[in-house]
N, C-alpha and C positions, 0 to 999 in steps of 0.2 A: 715709767717704772723700770728702773734697772733691776734685773734679777741677778743677784751676786752669789757666786759659789766660791768658797775659799777652801783650798786643799792644803793640808799640812800633815807632817808625820805626827803620830800620836805622842803624847807626853807633855803637852803644854797645859798650864793651869787654866781654870775657868776664867781668871782675871786676864790672862794673856789672850785667850780666845776672844773675850769681850773687847779687849783693847784692839785686836785686829779688826773686828767688825765695826767698832765705833770709828776707827781711823779711816777705814775704807769709805764708810758713809760720809764722814766729814769732808774728805777729799772730793767725793762726788758732788756734794752740795756746793763746795767752794769753787771747784774748777769746771764742772760739767753742767751746772745749773739744774741740779736735781732738787726737787722740793724736799724740804726737811723731813716731812712726815712720810715720804715715799721710801720705805725701807723694807726690803724683802731679801733676806740673806740665809744661806745655808753654809755651815761649816762641816767639812768632811775631814775626819781624822783617820789616817791610814797607818797600817803597819808597814814596815819597810818592804815587805813582800808584795804590797799592793800599790805602792806609789813610787814610780820610776821616773827619774829625771837625769839628764846628762849633767854631770858635775862640772863640766868645763866647756859646754857648748858656747860658741862665739868667744872663746877665751875669757869667759867669766867664771870664776871659781865659786861654786855653790857649796853650801854646807848642809848639815842635817836640819838646819833651821829654815830651809827653803820654803817659801809660801807662793802658791799659785793662785792668783785672783782672776776669776773668769766672770765677766760682766756682760750680760745681754741687755741692750738698751735700744731705744728708738733712734733711728738714723737722724743725722742733722748736725752733729758737732764737727767743727773744723779740725783739720790735722793739727793746727796750732793748739787748739783746746785739748786735744788728746795728748799731745806731747807734754803740755803743761800739767795735765793730770798725772801722767806717769811720774814726772819729776816731783810734784808735790806729794804724791802718795809715798814715794820712796823717802822723801825728807821727813814727813810726819811719822812714818813707821820707825825710822832711825831715831828721831827725837823722843818719841813716846815709849817705844818698846826696845830700843837698841838693836833693831833688825838691820843687819848689813844691807846696803843697797844691792849688793850682788845676790842676795837671797830673796829677791822679789821678782816674780814673773807676772805679767798682766796680759790678758787676752780680752779685747773688746769685740763683741759680735753685735752687729747692728741689724735691726729689722724695721718694719713699718708700724705705724700707729695702729693699723687694723689687726695686728698680730697679738694684741693684748686684751685680755678679759680679766677683770678683778672680781668677778662674781655676778650673780643674778643672770648668767647666760648672756651678757651684753658685751658688745665691743666698746668698752668703757671710754677710750679716747675718742671714739667717733660719735658717741652719743651724749657725753657730758661736756659742758662748756669748759674751756681751758682754765678758767679761774677756779673751777671745782677741783682741779688736780693739786693745787697748792694746799 
């Protein structure tokens, strides 16, 4: 279960926010082998006074459209898979929403399978067979 948080400046439409969440999920399914039905996402809309980002860090010029995608997921993906995910997500967001690639930041945070509970007070990934995850 990746847990996804998407941070943006306030002002996007409901359709734009849904497009962001759908696109992040599609890229995870395609590039990170995330099950299709494994979707847990939070969108945070911020006023400029509560969302600070360096507009030119690493010589990348960011605009007011900057999107920060934070994903917590179980460890195990290769560096190549993560790099492919970053590229694919940027490509899909550009194609679908017109988001400039410069306006996308992504942070992946990995943990272990025993760090997840989906309910019933159980360590879901330890107690359920792998085919139940799909």
